[in-house]
N, C-alpha and C positions, 0 to 999 in steps of 0.2 A: 586454663580451663581443662578439666579432665572429663572424658565421657566414658560411661560404662554401658555396654550393650547386653541385654538379656535376649538371646535369640532362640526362637522355637524351631525345631525341626518339624517338617510337615509329614507326620505319620498318622496312621489310623489309630494307633494306641495313644494314650495320654502322652503329650509331647515330652521329649527329653530336653532339658534345659542346658544350653551351652552358654557359659559365661565368658565374655571376653572383655578386656579392659585396655584402654589406650594409655599412653604415657601420662603420668601426673602433670607433666609440663607440656605446653603446646609444642608441636613439632611441625617443621616445614614439610617433612616428607609425608605426614599424615594430617593434612588440614581438616578442619571441622567439616568442610563441605563433603569430604569423603565419607565421614561418619553419617552425614545426612543421607547420602546416596545409598549406603548399606541399609539404613532403616527403611528406605522406600522399597528396596528390593524384596524384603522378607519381613514377616511380622516381628516386631521388636518392642520392648519397653526400654526407652532411653532415659537414663538417669544422669543429670548434669550436676557435677560438683564444682561450685564456683568459689567456695570459701570453706574454712574449717567449720564443720558441723552447722551448716546453714539450715534454716527452716525450709522444708520442702515447699515448692510453689503449689498453688491451687491446681495449676495445669498438670503438674507431676502427680498429684494425688488422684486426679481424674484419670490419668493414664494408668495408674496402678489399679484403680478399681475396674477400669475397662478390661485390663489384663486378667484380673480375678474372675470377672463375669464370663470370660471365654472358657473357663474350666469345663472340661467335658464330664467330670464326675467329682464326687467329694474329695477323693484322693488327689486328683489333679489340682483342685482349688487349694488344698492344704499346701502342696508343694510349691505352687505359684506364690502363695502368700509368704512362705518361708524364704523363697528366692528373692522376691521383690523387697521385702523388709530388710533382708541381709545386705542389700546394696545401698540402703539409705546411709548417708554420711554419719547420722547420729546413732546408728546401730552397729555394735561391735560384732555380734554373732547371732544367728538364728538356728533353731533346731526343732525338728518334729520328734516328739517323744510319745511312746506308747504306754498307757496305763498309769505310769508314775512319772513325776517330775520333781526335781530338787527345788527346795525353797529359796535358793540363793539367786534365782533369776529375777531381773528387774521387772519383767512383764511376763505373765503367763495367761494364755487364753485356752480354755477347754473347748475343743472343737466338736465333740460329740462322739457317737458310736463309730468305731472303725469297722465299716461294713466289709472291708477286704480281709478281715481276720476271721478265723473260724469261730473264735469266742468273741462275744460282743464287748470290746474294750473301749477305751477312751483315747483320743488323740489330743495332745497338747502342743501348742505352738509356743515355744520358749524363746524369748528375746532378751539379750543382754545389751544394755545401752552403754555407749562409750563415755557419756558424761552425765552422771546422775544429777548434777547441779543444774543442768540445762532443762528447766521445767517446761519451757515452751516446746522444745523438741520432744520431750517425754510425752507431753499431752498429745501431740500430733501422732506419735507412734501408737499410743494407747487407743486413739480414735481409729486409726487404720486397722489395728488388730481387732477392734470391736466390729468394724465393717467386714473384716475377713471372716469373723465368726458368723455374721449374718449371712454372707454369701455362701459359706460352707453349709449352714443349716438349710438354706433355701435349695441348694443343689442336692442335698441329702433327701429332702422332701420330694423334689422333682424326680429323683431316681426311684424313690419308693413308689410314687404314683405311676411312673412308666412301667416299672416291674409289675405292678398290680394290673395295669391295663393290658399287658401282653402275656401274662402268666396265668395258667389255670390255678385257681385257689386251692383245689383239693390235692393235685398231684405235683404242683410246683414246676410243671413243664410248660412249654409254649402253649398258648391257646390259639384258636383259629386266626384271630386278628393279628397276632404277632408272627404266626407261621407263614401265612400266605405271601407277604412281601419277601420273606427269605427264599421261598420257592421261586418267586419271580426273579430274584437276583441270581439264583442258581441256574435257571434255564437260560438267562441272558449270558452268563459265563460260558455255558455249554456251547451256545451259538457262536460266541466270540473265539473260544479257545479250542473248539472241536474236541471236547471231552464228553463225558457221559455222567448222568445222574439217574438214580432210580427212586421211585416212590412206592412205599408199601402202605396199604390201608389195612388195618387190623380191627376186627370185631371180636369181642369176648363172646364165645358161644353161650347161648341160653342165659344171657345177662338179665333179661326181664324175669326169668324164673328165680334168679338169686334174689332180686329185689322183692318179688312177690312172696317168696317162701321164707327168706331169712331176714328181710328188712333192708332198708336203704343204707344202714350202717355197714351191713355185710357187702352191699354193692360198692360202697366207697372203698372198703378194704380190698375188694377184688381189683378195683381200678388201680389202687396204689401198688398192689402186689404185681400186677402185670407191668406197670410202668417201671418198677424196680428191676424186673427181669429184662425188660428192653434195654434199660440204661446199662445193665451189666455186660451186654454184648456189643454195644456201639463204641465207635471211635470218637475222640473229641470233635472231629470235623462233622460228624453226623448229627442230625436233628430229630427230635421226637416231639409231637404235639398232640394234645387232645382236641380233636376237631369236631366232636359230637358227643352225645351222651356216653356211649361206651366205645366210640370209634377213635382209634389212635392212628396217627400218620407218622411215618418215618421217612426221612430224606437221607439217602446215602450218596455222598459225594464221590465221584470217580468210579462208580460201580454200575455195571450193566445188569440186565435182568438175571443172568446166570449167577453173578456174584451176589445179587440181592437175595436170590433163592437160598443160597448157602447161609446168608445171615439169618434169614427167616427160620431155617432149620435149626440153627444154633439157638435162636430165640425160643423156639418151642421146647428144646431140650432144657434150657435154663428155667423155663416156666415150670416144667414138671419136676425139676430137681428141688424146687423150693416149696416149703409148706405154706400154703396160702391162708390156712385157718378157716376157709369157707368152702372146703371141698376141692374136687379136681377141676382145675380151670384149663380150658383149651381155647385156641385162637383159630379163626379163619382169616387168611391173609391173601390179599390181592396185590399183584406186583406189575408195574409197568416201568419202562425206562425211556430216556429222552430220544433214543433212536426211533421211537414209534410216533413222535408227535408232530413231525413235519415243520413247516415254516410258519411265521406269523409273529405277532408281538409277544412280549414276555407273558402277558396275562392270558392271551389266547393259548400259548403253548402250555402254560401252567394248568389252565382249565382242561385242556386235552389230556394232560398227564393224569390229572385226578379222575377224569372220566374213564380212562383206560384201566387205571388201578381199581376203580369201583366195579367196572365190568368183570374184572378178574376175581374180585371179592365175591360177587354174586355167583360166579361159577363155582367157587370154593364152597359156598353155602349150599348150593343146589346139589353138589356132589357128596354131601354128607357132613360138612363142616370138619373142623380140626385138621386143616390142610393148607398148604401154600400153593397158589396157582399163579403162573405168569400169564398175562394176557396173550392169547394165541396170535394176535396181530403180528405180522412179519414187518420188520423195518423196511 
């Protein structure tokens, strides 16, 4: 009896698949009990090959589907399906193809849009069977591939719904619901790692006048223009969100208030360098950092950080707008 293990590394990103196989023949040095111990220690999909091209057992199919259902995103589901099917005794090879697939494959499943490509393409799961004459095995493989497509589609829908729930529909940046938990995580890391994080609250100056004078389409264009300017100066580790009507929040990882003020200045320069199409746009920006917020739970510290940044924003507005102000509170 030969056993094949499909082991998952425990990472934040979609897991890397490590394929390991035991000897085709039983070995005294590697008894079956050792394989069982390995599967208990870490997540694994264990495929047992007892004879030449046997029909997979019902238990094995259940294990495969459970493995697919654990996929974190559509791409992860697709790669899990390819890896699991490729280890079936009745399958000679599997391959994930983009956009086109040859017609000589025994089984082909169209998985749907490839959301990880810039252009909306199609992913195909191509499977070549080792024995075309084995109709029973072929039917099982076809059924498993159909289930893989269903799981992939469901995961795709779930991802889209999640994106819609936590993303601002107009600007495609985080909304308040998606942003606040990320701030909680950031301030928790700060307390644990003794680092720093800064929050900038930005208001578009005289935004109501833009809506009243030029219309709401112009107001939407102004918001998108400001969002683009912000994104042009941020690092990949920084976050921006629309937390109110014309209120945008920026979270800068590893930056104190002095560093945040420099970023705010670069942002204002980027904004004036771009043609908005709706006239001259300026920002009032309030800044606070995590050295000012004291102790407490993550939510309490986040609320304090927002309050201090808001206070600095109000100072910027009262001082004539079109400026960046750091909260004067001393750490």
